[in-house]
N, C-alpha and C positions, 0 to 999 in steps of 0.2 A: 185815634182817628186817624191820626198818623201813621199805627207798623198800618191800618189796613188797605189806605189812603194809599201809603207804597209800592203792597202786595197788586194791588189793581193795575197801577199801573209799569209792575216790573214783572206781568202776566203777560200785559202788552203787549208789552216792549220782547218779551222771551219769544209769545209768538210769535213777529217781528223780525225777528232774524232768525229764529227756526222757521221759515215759511221759506228762505233761500236754496235748502237742502232738504227741497216736496211734503210732503204729505207725509211722510213716517218721521221725519225727524222734531216736526211737528206731535204727531200722534205719541212717539213720545217719551220728547220729554216736556207732555201733559199726564203720562202716567209717573212717570219717572215723580212730579211735580208731587201729586197724589200721597202714594204709595210714600213719601219723605212726609209730609208730613198727617199723615199717621203716628212714624214715627214720633216727630216731632212733640204731638199732642198726646201720647203719654208723661217730657219729659215737662211739654205744660201743667195737667193734670196733677204732675205729683210734684213741680214749684205751687203751682194755687194750690195744695191742699199748707203747705210752707209757709202762708201768708198772714194766715189768724194770727198763730202758734210765734209770727217775729215780730208785727206790729202789736201783741199783747206784752210783752220780755220787752219792747221796747220803749213798749208808751210805760212801764211801770218799771225803767232807769236797772231791767235784767239784760243787764249786757252783754255779756259773757254766753248767756240761753243763748241770742241771738242768733252769737255763730256758731256755737255748736250747733240749731238748728240752719243755719242756713248747711253747715260741711255736708251735716247725716242727708239733706236733702240732694247734693250738689255729689255725694257719693254712688248714692243707688240711683237719682236720676240714671246717675253716669255706669251702672250696674245692666240695668236693666237697657236703658241704650247698646248697650252691647252685645247685650244678646240677642237682637232685635237689627240688629247690625247689622254684625256675625251672620244668621241666620239669613237675614237678606243677601248681602256676598255673596252667597254660594248658591242661592239657589234666586241670581239676579235674575238666568235665562229665562227658568219657569213660572218666573211673576210677573214679570211680561208679557206673556206665550199667553196665561191667565186673560187678560184682560184684549189683545191683537197679536190675533196667530199671523203673526208679516215675517219671512224673516228680517228683510233691513229695518224694519225697526224695532225688531228683539231684541238686532245689533244697536245700534242703537241705545235702545231705553237702561239694555244691559255695561253698557261702558259708562250709560247716565249714575243709573242708580249704582257698579261699584262706586269708583267714585263721590259721591255724593253718604254714599255708606261709613269711610275713613270719614271725614269732616262730622256724621255724626257721632259719630264716638265719642267730640270731644265735646255735646254743647250741649254735653247737661248745664257745665256749666254760665255757661252767655245769658243761659236761661235764666240760671239759680237769680244769678247777676242782676238781673232787670226788675227780675220779682223780686230780688230784696231792697232793690233802692226804690219801690212801688208800696212796698209796705212799711217802709220807716222813716216816708216823706218826703223821698226825696226827687223828687220830681223828674227836675230837668233830667238830668243824670239814664233814670231807669227811662224819659221816652227818650230818649239816644244815643244807649243802644240796646236797646229795643229795636228802636229804625235801623241800625245796623246794621243785619243780614236784610232786612224787609227791602231794605234800596240805594241807600246810602254806599257803599263798599260795593253789592250786586248790581246798580245801573248800572256805573261805566264801565266796571269790569266786562258785561252782554253787550254794549256796544261794543266796546274795542275787542281783551280777548277773541272774536270769528274771526277780526280783521289781519294779524298773525298767526291763528291756526284753528282755522275752519269750524267746522261742527261738534272736533273736539274744542275751541280755546267754547263753544256756548254751552257742554256740558262740565267743564271745568269750572266755568263760573257762580254757580252756591256755592260750588268745595272749597272755596277759595275766597269769598267774599265770606265764608261762614269758620274757615281758622283765621282771617285777618281780624273777624266782631270776634274771636272768643282773646285770641291772642289783647283789643286790645281792653278787651272787659276790664280784664287779672289781674294788669297794677291797679283801675279806677278802685276795683272791688278791693283787695286788698289792703287799700290804704287807706280804703270804711272802713275793714273788718281791725285795723288797726287800732282805727281811731276810737271803735268800738275794747277794744282791750282795755285801754290809754284808759276811756271812760268809766272802764267797768274799778280797775284797780282805787283810782281817784274815792272810790265811792264808798268801799272798806273801809270799815270800822278804826280810825286810827289808837294801836295798840299801845 
C-alpha cells in the first residue's frame, strides 16, 4: 500500500516538474518510466519466485538455504537485468521512437533511459533484499526498503535536482534514487544474512 501510494505521488510530482520543460519532457519521461517498469517487473517476478522457497526454509530453520536462495535470486536477476539493460542502453533512441516519433522526445527520452539503464544493472539486489525481508516476516524493514526507490529518496530528488540541473535533474532523479537505495540495502541485508549464518551454525549438531 505504501509503495503504490508513493508511486502515485511520485508520478504526479514527476509530471509537474517535467511540465516546466514542455510536453516533450512529459511524454519522454512517461515513456521511460513505463519501459523501466517493464525491466523492474522482470526482477520482481524472479524475486516473487524466491519468496515461497525462502519462507519455507526460514520457517524450517534451514537458514543456509535461505542465504543460498537469496544469493541465487540476486545473481540470476542481475544477469537478466544486465542483458536487457545493455540492449535498452544501446537501442534507446529506437525504443523511444517506437512510442513517439518526435526528435525532442527521442533526445530527452534517450538520455533518461540510458541513465536509468545504468542503475538497473544493480537493482536486482535491492529488490531481492525487500522480498527477503518480506518473506521472513521482517515487515518493517521490507516496507522501508521497498519505499526507498518509490518515494523516500526519489521525491526529494525530483523536487531538488531540477532546480540545479534543469531537465538533466529530472532525468537523473530516479537513477540516483535507485543507486542510493541499493547502497542503503546492502549493509542492512548483509547484516541479516550474517545473523542467519550465525543461527545456522548454532543449530548444527554438537560434535
